[in-house]
Residue, then its C-alpha position, 0 to 999 in steps of 0.5 A: m689385878t690382871q687387866t686387858l688392853t685391846y687395840s685396833i690395827n690403826d692403833l698399832a700402825g706406828y708401833i710396828s717394828w719394820t726391821y723385824f718384818f723385812h727380816a722375816w722376808n729375808f731382807p737385810a735391815r737396811f731396807a727396812a728404812i723405806a718405812n721411814i720415807h715419805s710415800c710420794e713418788s719423788c721421795r721414794a725415787v730418791w731413796l731408791s737412788d741412794f743405793p748402789v746400783a747393784e742393790r737397787t733391784k733388792a731395794a725396789e722389791a722391799m719397796q714393793l713389799h712394804q707398799e703391799a704391806l701397808q695395803m694389807l694392814a688397810f684391809l685387815a683394819s677394814k675387818s676390825y680385827k683386834v689385838r689384845v695385851c693381858f698383864q699384871v704387875f706383881e710385888c716380888n723379891a729375888q732369891d738367889d736365881d728365883i723371883i718370889i711373886y707375891k699373888p694378892s689375896t682376895a680382901t676379906a675382913e679376916n686378912n685385910g687384903a694382905a698379900g697372900q700365896m707366894f709363886r716362884l719363878s725360876f731362871l738360868r744364870q750365864q756360866t761365863a762372864p759376866f755371869l747374869c741372871l734376870t734376878d740380878f735386876i730384882r731387889p733380893t729378900n730383905p729383913e726390912g721387907i721392902r719389895d720390888r715389882i714385875g710385870i707379867f704379860v702376854a699378847a695376841a693378835d686375832a687368830d683369823i688375821e694369820h688364817s687370811f687368804e689361807h686357801e686362796d693365795n699363798y703370798r697374801h697368806l704369808l703377808c698376813q702371817t708376818l704382820a700378825d707377828r708384827l701386830a702382836e709385838a706392836a701391841t706389846e710395845r704400846a702396852h708397855e709404854a702405857i704400863r711404865k707411864s700409867y699403870w705401873g707408873y715408874a716412868a710417868d714423865e717419859q717422853l720418847s719418840r716412836a723411834d726411841l721406843l722401837a730402839g728400846r731407849f726406855q727404862g727397863i726391859r721386856p724379855a720374851v719367853g723363848y728369847p735368849c735370856l729366857p730360853d725355857q718355853s716352859l716358863n709359859f705354864d707359870l706365866d699362864r698360871l699367874i695371869g690366865f692366857s686364856r683371857i685372850g684366847v691364848t692356849l698352850t701346847e704340851t711344849g709350852a708353844m702358844r696358840p695362835h701363832a701370833c702371840v708373845s709372853g714375857l716379863m717387864l723389869a723396871h731396873p735402870q741398869a736392866r739389859y738383855f743377855t744370852v744365857g748360853t751353854i749350861g752344864d748337867d749341874q745347872l740343869a739338875d739345879y734349875a729342874k729342882r727349883k722348878g720341882r721337875t726332874s732333869e729329864e722332864i726339863r731337858p727337852f726345853l733347853l736342848g740349845n743350851l746344853k753342852 
């Protein structure tokens, strides 16, 4: 059953990755540490003094940016904006480089609620060692019929957040856009925690700090569409068919891009050894095989994988 979780801005404040926020503003990761410093003037002064003299101007700018971001978050919270996550956990099995999703049928007297339609998700495998594919972390099809599970999700911040101050103040508009992106990711982080511990429940006893969560020290992975191990943005069309992105107001362009901009979609895998990787360069032979498995032609899929082709 597809479910939707709704969060307020205040619900997500502790789940924001400030490292990626500062990266969007072209600050090195070390300056994101300001988010962990007590807000009193003395603590902030000590933090600033720890930087070499040559870096203190940049550190002061980071400090100011963080303070203004917190003020903007408070403003956005006062507007009662929401961030939503739509997800479903499906039974599945791996079959070579595909994952077979078993879509539950509507329960009736005839089928007794048995699993119904199958849906195939196709993936790419690295062409260099260690030759990983996401299907490596899913139980293969087997004579016993034992199934694995996989989570599929999409998250989106209210579109009005990224349009705030659009015609009034360029700086505050950009600040809202970068915060909207972080809020969508933060909602995914919080939802994933709830899914692991409750809705899916494969890590019911998990006890991690916020720092551990943001460092990804939980069991399993959450690869997002468009990232190195899921480079094909057309996967969004498949995920949309499975969980219905429109439930939370997300639409897709003809290239698979999501609207509003502050969205993230992807998969949740529970395997203890699951890890992220980069698909990297693929050849025309793999492109042809991948396209065939997706029921498309190579020329139809090629535009989605230009960054991976030789």
